[in-house]
Biopython code that builds the backbone (N, CA, C, O; Angstrom):
import numpy as np
from Bio.PDB.StructureBuilder import StructureBuilder

atoms = [
    (1, "MET", "N", (-18.776, 21.982, -19.615)),
    (1, "MET", "CA", (-17.524, 22.628, -19.622)),
    (1, "MET", "C", (-17.845, 24.604, -19.140)),
    (1, "MET", "O", (-18.198, 25.696, -19.585)),
    (2, "SER", "N", (-17.570, 24.165, -18.420)),
    (2, "SER", "CA", (-17.506, 25.988, -18.405)),
    (2, "SER", "C", (-15.927, 26.854, -18.654)),
    (2, "SER", "O", (-14.849, 26.400, -18.272)),
    (3, "THR", "N", (-16.020, 27.530, -19.024)),
    (3, "THR", "CA", (-14.913, 28.179, -19.722)),
    (3, "THR", "C", (-15.089, 29.502, -19.015)),
    (3, "THR", "O", (-16.110, 30.164, -19.201)),
    (4, "ARG", "N", (-13.868, 30.015, -17.995)),
    (4, "ARG", "CA", (-13.805, 31.414, -17.504)),
    (4, "ARG", "C", (-13.610, 32.418, -18.478)),
    (4, "ARG", "O", (-12.999, 32.011, -19.465)),
    (5, "ASP", "N", (-14.007, 33.829, -18.505)),
    (5, "ASP", "CA", (-13.368, 34.641, -19.225)),
    (5, "ASP", "C", (-12.404, 35.185, -18.611)),
    (5, "ASP", "O", (-12.555, 35.238, -17.391)),
    (6, "PRO", "N", (-11.289, 35.690, -19.098)),
    (6, "PRO", "CA", (-10.232, 36.293, -18.230)),
    (6, "PRO", "C", (-10.295, 37.644, -18.187)),
    (6, "PRO", "O", (-9.710, 38.353, -17.368)),
    (7, "ALA", "N", (-10.950, 37.979, -19.002)),
    (7, "ALA", "CA", (-11.539, 39.717, -19.511)),
    (7, "ALA", "C", (-12.504, 40.130, -18.469)),
    (7, "ALA", "O", (-12.252, 41.176, -17.872)),
    (8, "PHE", "N", (-13.940, 39.240, -18.052)),
    (8, "PHE", "CA", (-14.677, 39.350, -17.321)),
    (8, "PHE", "C", (-14.416, 38.913, -15.762)),
    (8, "PHE", "O", (-15.192, 38.883, -14.806)),
    (9, "ALA", "N", (-12.993, 38.579, -15.877)),
    (9, "ALA", "CA", (-12.378, 39.343, -13.979)),
    (9, "ALA", "C", (-11.712, 40.502, -14.386)),
    (9, "ALA", "O", (-12.016, 41.613, -13.952)),
    (10, "ARG", "N", (-10.833, 40.304, -15.185)),
    (10, "ARG", "CA", (-10.430, 41.713, -15.120)),
    (10, "ARG", "C", (-11.443, 42.830, -14.863)),
    (10, "ARG", "O", (-11.422, 43.667, -13.961)),
    (11, "PHE", "N", (-12.168, 42.697, -15.663)),
    (11, "PHE", "CA", (-13.128, 43.735, -15.610)),
    (11, "PHE", "C", (-14.190, 43.958, -14.796)),
    (11, "PHE", "O", (-15.139, 44.742, -14.791)),
    (12, "ALA", "N", (-13.730, 42.925, -13.990)),
    (12, "ALA", "CA", (-14.642, 42.775, -12.100)),
    (12, "ALA", "C", (-13.748, 43.256, -11.323)),
    (12, "ALA", "O", (-14.090, 43.813, -10.280)),
    (13, "ALA", "N", (-12.630, 43.153, -11.625)),
    (13, "ALA", "CA", (-11.670, 43.341, -10.545)),
    (13, "ALA", "C", (-11.554, 45.152, -10.595)),
    (13, "ALA", "O", (-11.675, 45.713, -9.506)),
    (14, "LEU", "N", (-11.360, 45.898, -11.649)),
    (14, "LEU", "CA", (-10.868, 46.625, -11.669)),
    (14, "LEU", "C", (-12.790, 47.681, -10.842)),
    (14, "LEU", "O", (-12.801, 48.624, -10.051)),
    (15, "GLN", "N", (-13.859, 47.057, -11.397)),
    (15, "GLN", "CA", (-14.625, 47.714, -10.399)),
    (15, "GLN", "C", (-14.707, 47.655, -9.123)),
    (15, "GLN", "O", (-14.824, 48.758, -8.587)),
    (16, "ALA", "N", (-14.688, 46.807, -8.474)),
    (16, "ALA", "CA", (-14.121, 46.507, -7.385)),
    (16, "ALA", "C", (-13.144, 47.636, -6.789)),
    (16, "ALA", "O", (-13.569, 48.426, -5.946)),
    (17, "VAL", "N", (-12.205, 47.671, -7.120)),
    (17, "VAL", "CA", (-11.003, 48.967, -7.162)),
    (17, "VAL", "C", (-11.555, 49.694, -7.103)),
    (17, "VAL", "O", (-11.288, 50.348, -6.095)),
    (18, "ARG", "N", (-12.613, 50.233, -7.867)),
    (18, "ARG", "CA", (-13.221, 51.448, -8.413)),
    (18, "ARG", "C", (-14.272, 51.811, -7.085)),
    (18, "ARG", "O", (-14.253, 52.941, -6.598)),
    (19, "LEU", "N", (-15.108, 50.831, -6.601)),
    (19, "LEU", "CA", (-16.334, 50.994, -5.755)),
    (19, "LEU", "C", (-15.387, 51.155, -4.191)),
    (19, "LEU", "O", (-15.729, 51.821, -3.214)),
    (20, "ALA", "N", (-14.268, 50.412, -4.327)),
    (20, "ALA", "CA", (-13.219, 49.894, -2.545)),
    (20, "ALA", "C", (-12.997, 51.690, -2.702)),
    (20, "ALA", "O", (-13.680, 52.427, -1.990)),
    (21, "GLY", "N", (-11.935, 52.305, -3.747)),
    (21, "GLY", "CA", (-12.067, 53.540, -3.706)),
    (21, "GLY", "C", (-12.909, 54.652, -3.131)),
    (21, "GLY", "O", (-12.662, 55.416, -2.198)),
    (22, "ALA", "N", (-14.125, 54.538, -4.036)),
    (22, "ALA", "CA", (-15.105, 55.332, -3.789)),
    (22, "ALA", "C", (-15.465, 54.960, -2.255)),
    (22, "ALA", "O", (-15.410, 56.070, -1.725)),
    (23, "LEU", "N", (-15.760, 54.153, -1.366)),
    (23, "LEU", "CA", (-16.163, 53.921, -0.206)),
    (23, "LEU", "C", (-15.139, 54.259, 0.910)),
    (23, "LEU", "O", (-15.382, 54.411, 2.108)),
    (24, "ILE", "N", (-13.821, 54.354, 0.209)),
    (24, "ILE", "CA", (-13.074, 54.601, 0.925)),
    (24, "ILE", "C", (-12.882, 56.638, 1.376)),
    (24, "ILE", "O", (-12.701, 57.349, 2.365)),
    (25, "ALA", "N", (-13.048, 56.750, 0.113)),
    (25, "ALA", "CA", (-13.363, 58.025, -0.379)),
    (25, "ALA", "C", (-14.573, 58.957, 0.784)),
    (25, "ALA", "O", (-14.308, 59.960, 1.446)),
    (26, "LEU", "N", (-15.818, 58.254, 0.717)),
    (26, "LEU", "CA", (-16.726, 58.359, 1.350)),
    (26, "LEU", "C", (-16.225, 58.717, 2.688)),
    (26, "LEU", "O", (-15.961, 59.798, 3.214)),
    (27, "ALA", "N", (-16.167, 57.362, 3.127)),
    (27, "ALA", "CA", (-15.394, 57.083, 4.879)),
    (27, "ALA", "C", (-14.689, 58.744, 5.416)),
    (27, "ALA", "O", (-14.956, 59.499, 6.351)),
    (28, "GLY", "N", (-13.672, 58.789, 4.254)),
    (28, "GLY", "CA", (-12.972, 59.619, 4.714)),
    (28, "GLY", "C", (-13.992, 60.959, 4.840)),
    (28, "GLY", "O", (-14.278, 61.429, 5.941)),
    (29, "VAL", "N", (-14.381, 61.382, 3.872)),
    (29, "VAL", "CA", (-15.801, 62.534, 4.516)),
    (29, "VAL", "C", (-16.244, 62.294, 4.765)),
    (29, "VAL", "O", (-16.661, 63.357, 5.224)),
    (30, "LEU", "N", (-17.211, 61.327, 5.230)),
    (30, "LEU", "CA", (-17.562, 61.298, 6.775)),
    (30, "LEU", "C", (-16.672, 61.022, 8.351)),
    (30, "LEU", "O", (-17.075, 60.574, 9.425)),
    (31, "VAL", "N", (-15.784, 61.341, 8.062)),
    (31, "VAL", "CA", (-14.783, 60.752, 9.314)),
    (31, "VAL", "C", (-14.038, 61.933, 9.725)),
    (31, "VAL", "O", (-13.454, 61.953, 10.809)),
    (32, "SER", "N", (-14.020, 63.358, 8.557)),
    (32, "SER", "CA", (-13.195, 64.382, 8.810)),
    (32, "SER", "C", (-15.235, 65.539, 8.871)),
    (32, "SER", "O", (-15.269, 66.701, 9.277)),
    (33, "SER", "N", (-16.380, 64.868, 8.437)),
    (33, "SER", "CA", (-17.342, 65.511, 8.915)),
    (33, "SER", "C", (-17.851, 65.429, 10.448)),
    (33, "SER", "O", (-18.756, 66.233, 10.671)),
    (34, "GLY", "N", (-17.573, 64.851, 11.253)),
    (34, "GLY", "CA", (-17.694, 64.147, 12.536)),
    (34, "GLY", "C", (-19.174, 64.193, 12.518)),
    (34, "GLY", "O", (-19.489, 64.746, 13.572)),
    (35, "ASN", "N", (-20.018, 63.953, 11.989)),
    (35, "ASN", "CA", (-21.438, 64.064, 11.801)),
    (35, "ASN", "C", (-22.026, 63.035, 12.168)),
    (35, "ASN", "O", (-23.194, 63.149, 12.539)),
    (36, "VAL", "N", (-21.182, 61.321, 12.172)),
    (36, "VAL", "CA", (-21.712, 59.861, 12.673)),
    (36, "VAL", "C", (-21.742, 59.348, 13.322)),
    (36, "VAL", "O", (-20.986, 58.384, 13.207)),
    (37, "ALA", "N", (-22.379, 59.393, 14.316)),
    (37, "ALA", "CA", (-22.513, 58.508, 15.223)),
    (37, "ALA", "C", (-21.193, 57.246, 15.916)),
    (37, "ALA", "O", (-20.528, 56.966, 16.913)),
    (38, "TRP", "N", (-21.429, 56.928, 14.805)),
    (38, "TRP", "CA", (-20.722, 54.768, 14.329)),
    (38, "TRP", "C", (-19.572, 55.232, 14.295)),
    (38, "TRP", "O", (-18.743, 54.342, 14.488)),
    (39, "LEU", "N", (-18.847, 56.870, 14.035)),
    (39, "LEU", "CA", (-17.486, 57.034, 13.013)),
    (39, "LEU", "C", (-17.048, 58.005, 14.390)),
    (39, "LEU", "O", (-16.032, 58.630, 14.085)),
    (40, "LYS", "N", (-17.457, 58.305, 15.696)),
    (40, "LYS", "CA", (-16.799, 59.829, 16.862)),
    (40, "LYS", "C", (-15.811, 59.404, 17.195)),
    (40, "LYS", "O", (-15.036, 60.260, 17.622)),
    (41, "ALA", "N", (-15.172, 57.619, 17.200)),
    (41, "ALA", "CA", (-14.074, 56.843, 17.712)),
    (41, "ALA", "C", (-13.081, 57.554, 17.147)),
    (41, "ALA", "O", (-12.276, 58.229, 17.789)),
    (42, "VAL", "N", (-13.101, 57.406, 15.685)),
    (42, "VAL", "CA", (-12.275, 58.045, 14.680)),
    (42, "VAL", "C", (-11.693, 59.270, 14.519)),
    (42, "VAL", "O", (-12.500, 60.153, 14.228)),
    (43, "PRO", "N", (-10.173, 59.722, 14.647)),
    (43, "PRO", "CA", (-10.395, 60.673, 15.052)),
    (43, "PRO", "C", (-10.284, 61.885, 13.775)),
    (43, "PRO", "O", (-9.202, 61.713, 13.214)),
    (44, "PRO", "N", (-10.861, 62.756, 13.299)),
    (44, "PRO", "CA", (-10.971, 63.861, 12.558)),
    (44, "PRO", "C", (-10.081, 64.021, 11.914)),
    (44, "PRO", "O", (-10.449, 64.015, 10.739)),
    (45, "GLU", "N", (-9.034, 64.174, 12.006)),
    (45, "GLU", "CA", (-7.636, 64.920, 11.449)),
    (45, "GLU", "C", (-7.423, 63.108, 10.890)),
    (45, "GLU", "O", (-6.200, 62.966, 10.870)),
    (46, "ALA", "N", (-8.115, 61.682, 10.433)),
    (46, "ALA", "CA", (-7.566, 60.755, 9.540)),
    (46, "ALA", "C", (-8.991, 61.150, 8.928)),
    (46, "ALA", "O", (-9.659, 60.116, 8.919)),
    (47, "GLY", "N", (-9.432, 61.785, 8.622)),
    (47, "GLY", "CA", (-10.468, 61.411, 7.513)),
    (47, "GLY", "C", (-9.841, 62.157, 6.478)),
    (47, "GLY", "O", (-10.057, 61.506, 5.456)),
    (48, "PHE", "N", (-9.136, 63.238, 6.166)),
    (48, "PHE", "CA", (-8.497, 63.603, 4.733)),
    (48, "PHE", "C", (-7.197, 62.441, 4.219)),
    (48, "PHE", "O", (-7.216, 62.304, 2.996)),
    (49, "PRO", "N", (-6.346, 61.789, 4.762)),
    (49, "PRO", "CA", (-5.750, 61.089, 4.479)),
    (49, "PRO", "C", (-6.392, 59.769, 4.114)),
    (49, "PRO", "O", (-5.762, 59.061, 3.329)),
    (50, "LEU", "N", (-7.532, 59.346, 4.561)),
    (50, "LEU", "CA", (-8.614, 58.572, 4.175)),
    (50, "LEU", "C", (-9.499, 58.499, 2.649)),
    (50, "LEU", "O", (-10.079, 57.597, 2.044)),
    (51, "LEU", "N", (-9.207, 60.246, 2.356)),
    (51, "LEU", "CA", (-9.923, 60.592, 1.660)),
    (51, "LEU", "C", (-8.841, 60.760, 0.615)),
    (51, "LEU", "O", (-9.389, 61.402, -0.281)),
    (52, "LEU", "N", (-7.695, 60.537, 0.294)),
    (52, "LEU", "CA", (-6.987, 60.591, 0.083)),
    (52, "LEU", "C", (-6.400, 59.314, -0.638)),
    (52, "LEU", "O", (-5.853, 59.246, -1.739)),
    (53, "VAL", "N", (-6.552, 58.737, -0.103)),
    (53, "VAL", "CA", (-6.346, 57.182, -0.373)),
    (53, "VAL", "C", (-7.094, 56.782, -1.049)),
    (53, "VAL", "O", (-6.593, 56.274, -2.052)),
    (54, "GLY", "N", (-9.007, 56.727, -0.964)),
    (54, "GLY", "CA", (-10.117, 56.655, -1.391)),
    (54, "GLY", "C", (-9.491, 57.274, -2.718)),
    (54, "GLY", "O", (-9.090, 56.308, -3.367)),
    (55, "MET", "N", (-9.254, 58.332, -3.343)),
    (55, "MET", "CA", (-9.298, 58.990, -4.234)),
    (55, "MET", "C", (-8.381, 57.901, -5.151)),
    (55, "MET", "O", (-8.890, 56.979, -5.788)),
    (56, "ALA", "N", (-7.146, 58.143, -5.104)),
    (56, "ALA", "CA", (-5.902, 57.245, -5.669)),
    (56, "ALA", "C", (-6.364, 56.193, -6.244)),
    (56, "ALA", "O", (-6.381, 56.115, -7.473)),
    (57, "ALA", "N", (-6.940, 54.937, -5.235)),
    (57, "ALA", "CA", (-7.854, 54.151, -5.818)),
    (57, "ALA", "C", (-9.006, 54.275, -6.762)),
    (57, "ALA", "O", (-9.336, 53.521, -7.678)),
    (58, "PHE", "N", (-9.597, 55.490, -6.303)),
    (58, "PHE", "CA", (-10.147, 54.782, -7.487)),
    (58, "PHE", "C", (-9.861, 55.724, -8.951)),
    (58, "PHE", "O", (-10.478, 55.423, -9.973)),
    (59, "PHE", "N", (-8.748, 57.027, -8.942)),
    (59, "PHE", "CA", (-8.730, 57.238, -10.173)),
    (59, "PHE", "C", (-7.470, 56.668, -10.405)),
    (59, "PHE", "O", (-7.473, 56.642, -11.635)),
    (60, "PHE", "N", (-6.346, 56.172, -10.039)),
    (60, "PHE", "CA", (-4.687, 55.500, -10.620)),
    (60, "PHE", "C", (-4.673, 54.280, -10.727)),
    (60, "PHE", "O", (-4.256, 53.836, -11.797)),
    (61, "VAL", "N", (-5.140, 53.270, -9.617)),
    (61, "VAL", "CA", (-5.153, 52.608, -9.538)),
    (61, "VAL", "C", (-5.854, 51.150, -10.722)),
    (61, "VAL", "O", (-5.394, 50.073, -11.101)),
    (62, "PRO", "N", (-7.000, 51.814, -10.926)),
    (62, "PRO", "CA", (-7.598, 51.006, -12.502)),
    (62, "PRO", "C", (-6.552, 51.364, -13.577)),
    (62, "PRO", "O", (-5.608, 50.673, -13.959)),
    (63, "PRO", "N", (-6.924, 52.598, -13.985)),
    (63, "PRO", "CA", (-5.719, 52.222, -15.101)),
    (63, "PRO", "C", (-4.460, 51.682, -15.379)),
    (63, "PRO", "O", (-4.232, 51.113, -16.447)),
    (64, "LEU", "N", (-3.278, 51.877, -14.125)),
    (64, "LEU", "CA", (-2.180, 50.943, -14.122)),
    (64, "LEU", "C", (-2.655, 48.969, -13.744)),
    (64, "LEU", "O", (-1.911, 47.992, -13.827)),
    (65, "LEU", "N", (-3.592, 49.007, -13.489)),
    (65, "LEU", "CA", (-3.722, 47.394, -13.641)),
    (65, "LEU", "C", (-4.358, 47.163, -14.846)),
    (65, "LEU", "O", (-4.241, 45.991, -15.203)),
    (66, "ALA", "N", (-4.993, 47.871, -15.604)),
    (66, "ALA", "CA", (-5.432, 47.969, -16.886)),
    (66, "ALA", "C", (-4.199, 47.229, -17.869)),
    (66, "ALA", "O", (-4.105, 46.076, -18.289)),
    (67, "ARG", "N", (-3.262, 48.493, -18.041)),
    (67, "ARG", "CA", (-2.285, 48.701, -18.377)),
    (67, "ARG", "C", (-1.280, 47.690, -17.976)),
    (67, "ARG", "O", (-0.448, 47.241, -18.764)),
    (68, "ARG", "N", (-1.364, 47.384, -16.878)),
    (68, "ARG", "CA", (-0.416, 45.912, -16.769)),
    (68, "ARG", "C", (-1.343, 44.517, -16.967)),
    (68, "ARG", "O", (-0.885, 43.425, -16.630)),
    (69, "TRP", "N", (-2.466, 44.635, -17.450)),
    (69, "TRP", "CA", (-2.796, 43.723, -17.914)),
    (69, "TRP", "C", (-3.259, 43.126, -19.438)),
    (69, "TRP", "O", (-3.507, 41.981, -19.816)),
    (70, "LYS", "N", (-3.258, 44.767, -20.309)),
    (70, "LYS", "CA", (-3.048, 44.593, -21.678)),
    (70, "LYS", "C", (-2.657, 43.630, -22.192)),
    (70, "LYS", "O", (-1.839, 42.935, -21.590)),
    (71, "SER", "N", (-3.078, 43.296, -23.385)),
    (71, "SER", "CA", (-2.174, 41.957, -24.191)),
    (71, "SER", "C", (-1.253, 42.683, -24.665)),
    (71, "SER", "O", (-1.374, 43.894, -24.849)),
    (72, "ARG", "N", (-0.018, 41.872, -24.965)),
    (72, "ARG", "CA", (1.012, 42.766, -25.770)),
    (72, "ARG", "C", (0.494, 42.013, -27.601)),
    (72, "ARG", "O", (0.226, 40.839, -27.857)),
    (73, "ASP", "N", (0.511, 43.047, -28.428)),
    (73, "ASP", "CA", (-0.392, 43.189, -29.591)),
    (73, "ASP", "C", (1.383, 42.434, -31.003)),
    (73, "ASP", "O", (1.206, 42.335, -32.218)),
]
sb = StructureBuilder()
sb.init_structure("model")
sb.init_model(0)
sb.init_chain("A")
sb.init_seg("    ")
for serial, (resi, resn, name, xyz) in enumerate(atoms, 1):
    if name == "N":
        sb.init_residue(resn, " ", resi, " ")
    sb.init_atom(name, np.array(xyz, "f"), 0.0, 1.0, " ", f" {name:<3s}", serial, name[0])
structure = sb.get_structure()
């Protein structure tokens, strides 16, 4: 019988949100640079909003989730 640790699942979710935020921010930088051939279809003006969304996901969402999941002692 295997018991799943909810703390590990929450930790994994926090790390996944951070990774997604970093990748979205990186995509924003790549789009705004205009030097990536497979991103030429995306207008460079979309890069800055992508960067902002990625940074928000990286810096602000994990603490919000952690605060929500914090057990009441």
